[in-house]
N, C-alpha and C positions, 0 to 999 in steps of 0.2 A: 629454441625461442630466442629472438633477437629484438633489440630496441636501440634506437639512436641515443647518443649521449644526452640530448636535450630531454628525452623522455625519462631516462634514468635519473637525471638531476631533479626533474619534477617529482618523481616518486619519492626520492630521498628527502626532498623538502617537505613533502606531505607527512612522511614518517617522523621527521624531527619537529614539525610544526606544533606549537603549543595549542593553537586554536583549530587544528584540523579535526573534524569529527572522527571519532574512533572507528566507525565503519569504513571510512576512507583510508585510515591508517592501516587497518587490517587488510584491506584489498591491495593497497600498495605493497605491503610486506609480502603478500602472496606472490605478486608479480615479481618483486625484486628477488625473492628466493628462486623463482622459476628461471629468471634471467641468470642466476648464479649456477644453474644446472641441476637443482634438486628436483626429484620426481614429485608428482602430485601426492603420492603416499607420504613421502618424507615431509613435505610442506604441511600437509594436514596434521600429521603427528606433532610436528614442532609447534604449530600455532594453535592446536586444539580445535580445529574445524574439520568438517567432513570433506572427503575427497571430491564429492560433487560440487561443493562450494569452491574448492580450489580450481577445478576445471572450468566452472562457470566464469570466474573472474579472469582467469588466464585467457579463455576464449574471447571474452569481451574486449580485453586489452589488445589481443592480436588483431581483432576485427576493427575496433574503433579508436584505439589509442588510449592515452591516460585519462582523457575527459570522460570516458565510459565508466570509470571507477567512481565518479562523483554522484551518480544518480541510480536509483533502482529502476527497473523496467516498469513501464506503465502497466496498470492492472493488478498491482500487488495489493495485499491487504484484504481485509474481510469485506465481502460483498453483502449487500442487503439481503436478508432472508425473507422479507415480507414485501410483496408488491403493493405499493400504496393505492394504485387504481383498483385492484381487486378488492381491497379493504373498503374503499369508498363505495364500490358497487354493492357489496354485501350490506353495508350500513344503509344505503339508499333503499334497498329492498325491505329492510327491517324498519324503515322510517325513523332512523336515529340521527338524521342530519338536519341542520337548520337551513335557512335560505341561502347561506353562503357556501354550503357543502361541507360544513364542519360539524363534528359530533355535538349534539346538544349536551351530553354528559360524557366526558372522556372515560371515566371509570366504567360506566354502564356499557358503553360501546366496546371497550376492551374486554369486558366480561363476556359480552355477546360473541365476540370474535375468538375468544379463548387465547388472548395474547395479553402480555403485560401492558399496563397503561403507558409506560415509558416507551415501549416498542411501538405502540400505536402512535404516540406523539412524534417520535422520530420519523416514522413513515409518512405521517401527514405533513410534516415540514417540507417534504420533497415535492409536494403537490402545490402548484400555484393557486393562490386564493382567488376565488371568484367574487364578483360584485353581486349584491343582492338584486333580484329582478325588479324592474320598475313596475309600479302599480298604477 
């Protein structure tokens, strides 16, 4: 693995930086150790991370350079487990929605759906509010 002197200096600055986020410091250390010739197994053991983590960040660095260490890939994190539109359809059938398409009683609606009230609330926040129909 090779890197230019500018890239190496940038990685070293991140490792020494007092305000550099720790996840970036760890990623920079992984790459610096790889540049020094250590194997993925040795780096993982030395830094207390998994080998797949080491190979992930080395691969990203080789493909996209130092800036790739600053951000996680899109799509990371927990995804919604409840589809808000399905919930609304089920509440509509049960006649538990008001004119704006919101539950008349959040706890009763949650109990009907067999979900926690906070889960229902979070799901409903992802649905755009509708204006009441004109009469």
